[in-house]
C-alpha positions as a printed Julia matrix, in Angstrom:
306×3 Matrix{Float64}:
  -0.06    0.21    0.37
   1.71    3.25   -1.05
   1.76    6.38    0.87
  -0.88    8.24   -1.53
  -3.28    5.59   -1.73
  -3.15    5.7     1.98
  -4.18    9.08    1.83
  -7.12    8.97   -0.38
  -8.35    5.99    1.81
  -8.01    8.16    5.33
 -10.48   11.1     3.35
 -13.59    8.15    3.94
 -13.03    7.52    7.67
 -16.37    6.96    8.04
 -17.01    3.79    5.48
 -16.59    0.32    6.75
 -13.33   -2.27    5.97
 -15.08   -3.87    3.74
 -15.61   -0.55    1.45
 -11.89    0.38    1.4
 -11.0    -2.71    0.72
 -12.93   -2.48   -2.36
 -11.56    1.39   -2.78
  -8.05   -0.05   -2.55
  -8.19   -2.63   -4.94
  -8.91   -0.35   -7.48
  -6.4     2.29   -6.72
  -3.98   -0.77   -6.59
  -4.84   -2.69   -9.96
  -3.44   -2.18  -13.44
  -0.54    0.17  -14.79
  -1.5     3.17  -12.61
  -1.44    0.65   -9.28
  -0.28    2.75   -6.61
   0.18    6.59   -7.58
  -3.46    7.49   -6.67
  -5.02    7.72  -10.16
  -7.01    5.67  -12.39
  -8.4     5.1   -15.8
 -11.51    2.64  -16.39
 -13.1     1.21  -19.41
 -16.88    1.87  -19.29
 -19.18    0.38  -21.39
 -22.6     1.26  -20.85
 -22.47    3.07  -24.58
 -25.05   -0.39  -26.12
 -27.86    0.34  -24.14
 -27.27    4.11  -23.67
 -26.77    4.88  -27.84
 -27.44    1.29  -29.25
 -25.1    -1.58  -30.8
 -24.55   -0.05  -34.26
 -23.49    3.04  -32.81
 -21.46    2.29  -30.26
 -19.6    -1.12  -31.87
 -20.06   -0.79  -35.77
 -16.55    0.73  -35.69
 -14.99   -1.99  -34.53
 -17.05   -4.67  -34.93
 -15.11   -7.02  -32.51
 -16.82   -4.51  -29.85
 -19.99   -6.51  -30.29
 -18.35   -9.25  -27.96
 -18.81   -8.76  -24.04
 -15.46  -10.34  -23.81
 -13.87   -8.26  -25.83
 -14.27   -5.41  -23.36
 -12.83   -7.43  -20.8
 -10.27   -7.86  -22.45
  -9.23   -5.26  -23.28
  -9.5    -3.67  -19.8
  -7.09   -6.42  -18.62
  -4.37   -5.89  -21.38
  -4.62   -2.58  -21.3
  -4.22   -2.6   -17.23
  -7.14   -0.54  -16.76
  -8.0    -0.17  -12.83
 -11.07   -1.14  -13.55
 -14.0    -1.91  -16.06
 -17.77   -0.72  -15.56
 -20.58   -1.81  -17.05
 -24.44   -3.11  -17.09
 -25.66   -6.29  -15.98
 -25.61   -8.31  -19.32
 -21.98   -7.89  -20.21
 -20.86   -8.04  -16.54
 -22.69  -11.23  -16.35
 -21.2   -12.41  -19.96
 -17.39  -12.73  -18.46
 -17.26  -12.88  -14.71
 -17.04  -15.78  -14.64
 -13.97  -16.51  -17.65
 -11.95  -12.97  -16.25
 -12.88  -14.05  -12.79
 -10.35  -11.89  -10.35
  -8.42  -10.17  -13.45
  -9.76   -6.96  -12.92
 -11.96   -4.87  -10.53
 -15.44   -4.87  -11.49
 -18.3    -2.01  -11.41
 -21.67   -2.66  -12.14
 -23.96   -0.24  -13.68
 -27.32   -0.47  -12.13
 -28.96    1.75  -13.79
 -29.33    2.63  -17.66
 -31.47    4.84  -20.14
 -31.96    4.61  -23.55
 -32.31    6.8   -26.76
 -35.56    4.98  -28.13
 -37.19    7.89  -25.41
 -36.52   11.48  -25.27
 -37.75   13.98  -22.5
 -36.65   16.98  -21.73
 -37.02   15.51  -17.65
 -34.77   12.79  -18.16
 -34.15    9.72  -15.37
 -32.64    6.59  -16.19
 -34.04    3.46  -15.02
 -32.78    1.28  -12.49
 -31.56   -1.88  -14.42
 -30.08   -4.12  -11.86
 -29.55   -4.4    -7.82
 -26.6    -4.76   -5.15
 -26.93   -8.25   -4.76
 -26.01   -9.01   -8.28
 -23.07   -6.79   -7.53
 -22.1    -8.97   -5.04
 -22.66  -12.09   -6.9
 -20.71  -11.54   -9.67
 -17.59  -10.21   -7.52
 -17.7    -6.53   -7.95
 -16.16   -3.63   -5.95
 -18.55   -1.58   -6.44
 -22.14   -0.26   -8.43
 -22.13    2.87  -10.57
 -25.32    5.31  -10.75
 -26.23    8.02  -13.09
 -27.87   11.24  -11.79
 -28.68   14.23  -14.04
 -29.12   17.16  -11.98
 -31.66   19.67  -13.35
 -33.92   17.22  -14.52
 -37.35   17.5   -13.31
 -37.04   13.88  -12.01
 -33.65   14.45   -9.78
 -35.73   13.96   -6.64
 -36.87   10.14   -7.46
 -33.08    9.73   -8.92
 -31.39   11.17   -5.49
 -33.69    9.37   -3.62
 -32.99    5.73   -5.06
 -29.03    6.55   -5.2
 -29.68    7.27   -1.99
 -30.98    3.67   -0.75
 -28.95    2.15   -2.96
 -25.91    3.57   -1.56
 -26.92    2.89    2.14
 -27.38   -0.67    0.95
 -24.15   -0.77   -0.99
 -22.03    0.5     1.66
 -23.68   -1.39    4.04
 -22.21   -4.48    2.17
 -18.81   -3.45    1.55
 -19.15   -2.09   -2.36
 -18.07    0.98   -2.32
 -19.93    4.07   -5.03
 -19.32    5.51   -8.18
 -21.95    8.57   -9.39
 -22.05    9.22  -13.19
 -23.17   13.01  -12.74
 -24.08   14.67  -16.05
 -26.51   17.57  -15.55
 -29.63   18.26  -18.12
 -33.3    19.27  -18.14
 -35.49   21.99  -19.44
 -33.68   24.51  -17.59
 -30.29   24.18  -18.98
 -29.41   25.27  -22.46
 -27.51   22.36  -24.22
 -23.89   24.32  -23.92
 -25.08   24.8   -20.22
 -24.8    20.93  -19.46
 -20.77   21.08  -19.63
 -20.79   24.54  -18.35
 -18.11   25.27  -15.35
 -20.68   26.3   -12.71
 -23.2    23.43  -13.51
 -20.67   20.32  -13.43
 -18.8    21.97  -10.47
 -22.62   21.6    -8.41
 -23.04   18.0   -10.13
 -19.4    17.14   -9.25
 -20.43   18.55   -5.46
 -23.99   16.95   -5.59
 -22.84   13.55   -6.24
 -20.36   14.24   -2.98
 -22.95   15.5    -0.61
 -25.13   11.73   -2.28
 -21.8     9.86   -1.04
 -19.96    8.84   -3.92
 -16.44    7.71   -3.67
 -15.87    8.26   -7.02
 -17.26   10.95   -9.01
 -17.56   11.13  -12.82
 -18.11   14.08  -14.9
 -17.56   15.83  -18.22
 -14.26   18.01  -18.64
 -16.18   21.5   -18.3
 -16.12   24.66  -20.69
 -15.45   28.71  -19.63
 -19.19   28.91  -19.93
 -21.5    29.78  -16.95
 -24.62   28.99  -17.26
 -26.12   30.62  -14.22
 -26.56   34.49  -13.49
 -26.1    33.86   -9.44
 -22.55   31.76  -10.17
 -21.52   33.81  -12.92
 -21.23   36.9   -10.3
 -19.56   35.21   -7.61
 -17.0    33.34  -10.26
 -16.28   37.24  -11.17
 -16.09   38.83   -7.97
 -14.14   36.07   -6.51
 -11.9    36.02   -9.91
 -11.99   32.33  -10.05
 -10.02   31.34  -12.88
 -11.91   28.83  -15.67
 -10.16   30.64  -18.94
  -7.84   27.55  -19.01
  -8.86   23.77  -18.87
  -6.36   22.74  -16.47
  -8.2    25.83  -14.68
 -11.56   24.64  -14.58
 -10.37   20.82  -13.74
  -8.7    22.32  -10.47
 -12.12   24.46   -9.84
 -14.22   21.13  -10.06
 -11.54   18.85   -7.65
 -11.89   21.88   -5.23
 -16.02   21.84   -5.69
 -15.42   18.11   -4.55
 -14.7    18.55   -0.63
 -11.49   20.62   -1.64
  -9.81   17.4    -2.86
 -10.96   14.84   -1.25
 -13.42   13.1    -3.18
 -11.85   10.92   -6.46
 -13.29   13.15   -9.27
 -12.51   11.49  -13.01
 -13.09   12.43  -16.22
 -15.38   11.33  -19.57
 -13.72   11.3   -22.29
 -16.97   11.78  -24.09
 -17.8    12.01  -27.87
 -15.46   10.15  -30.58
 -12.55   12.92  -30.92
  -8.95   12.59  -32.59
  -6.17   10.87  -30.96
  -3.84   14.57  -30.91
  -7.24   16.37  -29.23
  -7.6    13.73  -26.6
  -4.45   13.61  -25.27
  -4.1    16.84  -24.81
  -7.31   17.1   -23.1
  -6.1    14.13  -20.69
  -2.76   16.27  -20.12
  -4.66   19.15  -19.28
  -7.27   16.87  -16.45
  -4.09   15.84  -15.26
  -2.39   19.15  -14.48
  -5.63   20.21  -13.13
  -5.25   17.68  -10.15
  -7.78   15.49  -11.66
  -7.71   11.81  -10.25
  -7.94   10.02  -13.76
 -10.6     9.62  -16.92
 -13.12    7.09  -17.84
 -12.85    6.4   -21.38
 -15.09    3.93  -23.59
 -15.99    5.13  -26.99
 -12.45    6.81  -27.13
 -11.01    3.34  -26.85
 -12.89    0.48  -27.59
 -14.15    2.08  -30.96
 -10.71    1.77  -32.11
  -8.68   -1.2   -33.04
  -7.74   -2.97  -30.07
  -4.01   -2.76  -30.43
  -4.24    1.42  -31.48
  -7.37    1.36  -28.51
  -4.27   -0.21  -25.7
  -1.57    2.15  -26.78
  -4.08    5.0   -26.51
  -4.88    3.92  -23.09
  -1.07    3.63  -22.15
  -0.35    7.1   -23.32
  -3.55    8.46  -20.8
  -2.38    6.28  -18.09
   1.42    7.48  -18.89
   0.19   11.29  -18.71
  -1.33   10.51  -15.16
   1.41    8.69  -14.3
   3.92   12.25  -15.24
   5.87   10.39  -18.17
   4.44   12.21  -21.1
């Protein structure tokens, strides 16, 4: 156990030994083991966006075992997916990589100005499959946020009681937010803070832009001269908004990008003190050898080697 991992675990003093052990399993696995940084492969896109949109660019990715092997061979800290994909390879890859069960999901066959994901699996499924924890999406700004906050509140209580860690995907959406506002610096910071307040151990958010959505927030950002011009400044602010950096905040890769653009963004995340990346489409839509190199390059950036 490295001093850095011990330090991170010390931020979660109310947790049971079981929860802390599962957090340590993630922090001590893969190429970033012991550094306090994480790169996670998430593959919930098939459920969220459909199989063709997700996997047609790399047909090998239709196979759920492909994603297990990609996560293992690249040395990711963990692999996160919905129930079906986790079940498909949990026995064959048992013990080879920490697993996070994504317990709620949405689809694009129906759209609404008040988004909400459906609960698609349970804490006991995570235990049965040997997972280290559960993942759950909230949409701050949605008219359905009350139901989501209450659902994750109950699942967090159960997961922690059973020794599992909790990862919250916090994606602000709703009729009161503009499209640009979904990634605004004030909105992303608020969403990360909400996830921390809901009891998340790890928090997943999108990289923020310099746009400020709320007029009331704009006045404070200006009067207090909060730096948001550079991506690294914005990342630093998101981390500070998550209990002054005492919660692990990781950033999504988002829509598919070119390699130079993606690695530049990751460099800014690392420079700003982000704890890592959770990269799905930008990895598995590439041929495996290219995906592994990309993930290794990202890990090397977080290790300070590039």
